[in-house]
C-alpha positions as CSV (number, residue, x, y, z in Angstrom):
1,M,22.5,-12.1,5.6
2,N,21.3,-8.5,5.3
3,A,18.2,-7.0,6.9
4,A,16.3,-8.0,3.8
5,G,16.9,-11.6,4.8
6,K,16.2,-14.3,2.3
7,T,14.9,-12.0,-0.5
8,G,18.3,-11.3,-1.4
9,L,17.8,-7.4,-1.3
10,T,20.0,-4.9,0.1
11,R,19.7,-1.1,0.5
12,R,21.3,-0.6,-2.7
13,H,19.8,-3.5,-5.0
14,F,16.4,-5.3,-5.3
15,I,15.2,-8.1,-7.5
16,I,12.1,-8.1,-9.8
17,T,9.9,-11.0,-10.7
18,A,7.8,-11.4,-13.8
19,T,4.7,-13.2,-12.4
20,A,1.4,-11.4,-13.3
21,L,-1.3,-13.5,-11.6
22,F,-4.9,-12.0,-11.0
23,S,-7.9,-13.4,-9.0
24,P,-11.6,-13.2,-10.2
25,P,-13.2,-9.9,-9.8
26,I,-14.8,-9.3,-6.5
27,S,-17.9,-7.0,-5.5
28,G,-17.1,-3.3,-5.4
29,P,-17.8,-0.6,-2.7
30,L,-20.6,1.8,-3.0
31,L,-19.9,5.2,-4.0
32,A,-20.0,7.9,-1.3
33,D,-21.9,11.2,-1.9
34,S,-20.1,13.4,0.7
35,W,-16.5,14.6,0.8
36,P,-14.4,16.4,3.3
37,S,-13.5,20.2,2.8
38,E,-9.8,21.0,2.0
39,A,-9.6,22.6,5.4
40,Q,-10.7,19.3,7.0
41,K,-8.2,17.4,4.9
42,S,-5.4,19.6,5.9
43,A,-6.4,19.4,9.7
44,W,-6.4,15.4,9.2
45,D,-3.0,15.7,7.5
46,A,-1.6,17.5,10.4
47,E,-3.1,15.1,13.0
48,V,-1.5,12.1,11.4
49,T,1.9,13.7,10.8
50,P,4.3,13.8,13.7
51,P,5.7,17.3,14.6
52,F,8.9,18.3,12.8
53,F,8.4,15.3,10.5
54,D,11.6,13.7,9.0
55,P,10.5,10.7,6.9
56,E,13.9,9.0,7.6
57,V,14.2,9.7,11.2
58,S,10.8,10.2,12.7
59,N,9.5,7.0,14.3
60,P,6.8,7.7,16.9
61,W,5.1,4.4,15.8
62,G,7.9,2.2,17.1
63,L,8.6,0.6,13.8
64,D,11.7,-1.5,13.1
65,P,14.2,1.2,11.7
66,R,14.5,-0.7,8.3
67,F,11.0,0.2,7.6
68,L,11.4,3.9,7.7
69,P,11.8,5.5,4.2
70,Q,15.2,5.4,2.6
71,R,16.6,6.3,-0.7
72,V,18.4,3.3,-2.3
73,E,19.9,2.3,-5.5
74,A,17.4,0.7,-8.0
75,R,18.3,-2.1,-10.3
76,A,19.3,-1.0,-13.7
77,G,16.3,-1.0,-16.2
78,L,13.4,-0.3,-14.0
79,V,11.1,2.4,-15.2
80,P,11.0,5.6,-13.3
81,G,7.5,6.4,-11.8
82,N,6.6,2.7,-11.2
83,I,6.1,1.0,-8.0
84,H,7.4,-2.4,-6.8
85,V,6.1,-4.3,-3.8
86,D,8.4,-6.6,-2.4
87,A,6.0,-8.7,-0.4
88,I,8.7,-10.9,1.2
89,A,10.9,-8.2,2.9
90,R,7.6,-5.9,3.2
91,Y,9.0,-3.0,1.1
92,L,7.5,-0.6,-1.4
93,Y,10.0,0.8,-3.8
94,H,9.1,3.9,-5.8
95,I,11.4,4.1,-8.8
96,E,13.1,7.6,-9.5
97,E,15.0,9.2,-12.3
98,G,18.8,8.7,-12.1
99,G,18.8,4.9,-10.8
100,T,17.5,5.6,-7.4
101,A,14.2,4.5,-5.5
102,M,12.5,5.7,-2.5
103,R,11.8,2.5,-0.2
104,Y,9.2,2.3,2.3
105,G,8.0,-0.3,4.9
106,V,4.6,-1.9,4.1
107,A,2.2,-4.5,5.5
108,I,0.5,-6.8,3.0
109,A,-2.6,-9.0,3.1
110,R,-3.0,-12.0,5.4
111,G,-3.1,-15.4,4.1
112,N,-3.9,-16.1,0.6
113,L,-5.8,-12.6,0.2
114,Y,-2.5,-10.9,-1.1
115,E,-2.7,-10.8,-5.0
116,P,0.6,-10.8,-6.8
117,G,0.3,-9.3,-10.3
118,T,1.0,-6.3,-12.6
119,Y,-1.6,-3.5,-12.1
120,T,-2.1,0.0,-13.3
121,I,-2.7,2.9,-10.9
122,R,-5.6,4.6,-12.5
123,R,-7.1,6.7,-9.7
124,K,-5.7,8.5,-6.5
125,V,-7.7,9.8,-3.6
126,R,-6.7,12.0,-0.8
127,W,-8.8,11.0,2.4
128,P,-10.8,8.5,0.7
129,H,-14.1,6.8,1.7
130,W,-14.0,3.1,2.3
131,T,-16.7,0.3,1.9
132,P,-16.0,-3.2,2.7
133,T,-16.4,-5.6,-0.5
134,R,-19.2,-8.1,-0.4
135,A,-16.5,-10.8,-0.3
136,M,-15.1,-9.2,2.9
137,I,-18.5,-9.0,4.6
138,E,-19.2,-12.7,3.7
139,R,-15.6,-13.6,4.8
140,D,-15.9,-11.9,8.3
141,P,-19.3,-10.8,9.0
142,E,-18.7,-9.8,12.6
143,L,-15.8,-7.7,11.6
144,Y,-17.5,-5.8,8.8
145,A,-21.3,-5.9,9.0
146,E,-21.6,-2.8,10.9
147,V,-19.7,-0.9,8.3
148,A,-21.4,-2.5,5.3
149,N,-22.5,0.7,4.1
150,G,-19.2,2.5,4.1
151,M,-17.0,4.8,6.3
152,E,-16.6,8.4,5.9
153,P,-13.0,9.6,5.4
154,G,-11.0,10.5,8.4
155,P,-7.9,9.3,10.7
156,D,-9.9,6.0,11.5
157,N,-10.8,5.0,8.1
158,P,-9.0,1.8,7.1
159,L,-7.8,3.4,3.7
160,G,-6.1,6.2,5.8
161,A,-4.8,9.4,4.5
162,R,-4.2,8.4,0.7
163,A,-5.0,5.7,-1.6
164,L,-3.7,4.4,-4.8
165,Y,-6.4,2.3,-6.8
166,L,-5.2,-0.6,-8.6
167,Y,-6.7,-1.8,-12.0
168,V,-6.1,-4.5,-14.5
169,G,-7.0,-2.8,-17.8
170,D,-10.2,-0.9,-17.0
171,R,-11.2,-3.0,-14.2
172,D,-11.1,-1.9,-10.7
173,T,-9.5,-4.9,-8.7
174,Y,-10.5,-3.1,-5.4
175,L,-7.0,-3.5,-4.4
176,R,-5.5,-0.4,-3.0
177,I,-2.0,0.9,-1.7
178,H,-3.1,3.0,1.2
179,G,-2.3,4.7,4.4
180,S,-3.4,2.9,7.6
181,P,-4.7,3.9,11.1
182,Q,-2.7,0.9,12.4
183,P,1.0,1.7,11.7
184,R,2.2,-1.2,14.1
185,S,1.0,-3.6,11.4
186,I,3.8,-2.4,9.1
187,G,6.1,-5.4,8.4
188,G,3.4,-8.0,8.7
189,R,0.4,-9.4,7.1
190,A,-2.7,-7.7,8.2
191,S,-5.1,-6.6,5.6
192,S,-7.7,-8.2,3.5
193,G,-5.8,-7.6,0.2
194,C,-4.4,-4.2,0.1
195,V,-0.9,-2.9,0.7
196,R,-0.5,-0.6,3.8
197,M,1.8,2.2,4.7
198,V,2.1,4.4,7.6
199,N,-0.2,7.5,7.0
200,A,2.7,10.0,7.1
201,H,4.8,8.0,4.5
202,M,1.8,7.6,2.3
203,I,1.2,11.4,2.3
204,A,4.8,11.9,1.3
205,L,4.7,9.2,-1.5
206,Y,1.3,10.4,-2.9
207,P,2.2,13.5,-4.8
208,L,5.1,11.7,-6.5
209,V,3.0,8.9,-8.1
210,E,1.3,9.8,-11.4
211,T,-1.9,7.9,-12.6
212,G,-1.1,5.6,-15.5
213,V,2.0,4.1,-13.9
214,T,2.6,0.5,-13.3
215,A,2.4,-1.2,-9.8
216,Y,4.2,-4.7,-9.4
217,L,3.0,-6.7,-6.5
218,H,5.7,-9.4,-6.2
219,P,4.8,-12.8,-4.5
220,P,5.0,-13.3,-0.8
221,E,7.2,-15.9,1.0
222,D,4.5,-18.5,1.1
223,Y,3.2,-18.0,-2.5
224,V,4.5,-21.3,-4.2
225,S,3.3,-23.4,-1.3
226,A,-0.1,-21.8,-0.9
227,K,-0.9,-22.1,-4.7
228,S,0.6,-25.5,-5.5
């Protein structure tokens, strides 16, 4: 069995699934009215990026080496520009021209909060604001009540350095693929619905992803038993 374990994935191939399942809409965040300057954003980028950063080698976070970015061979027929999240192996693949993909380690949502499905990336934000949804506050009031009105951007913000916003049609699902101030969570199940990446890895991925592309969030290991 290779590092991808029971998923059947290797460094050179990965499997797609066709399931597209969606949960009901949840209450969305408030809109923020202040934004950091470009100079502040650049300073934060430097703060969360290791010196002499090499994505395939740098690892001050102590990640399992398999979660460092790697270029791999993509399965034939996958559309360049699209994203696939393998929720079992905890990988995100960004499909490239020429039959390759960049693979990154991720963390996914805990329990049944992860939402497999087919989404469109309709918005991208560098150093985004974050506001917990009403559902999050109701579910974990002690954790989220103090930030119910939102958090300003910065290295401690849960959405981290960059965020890709996932939509179904014109509806914002409030699911995101985003950087995280908790890099040690990569490889696990930690968030309240989103897909997390190391901030420095997200910074590298962000300019390569165009709005309008499709993001496939494939089911996790416990999906069948949890939904049956």
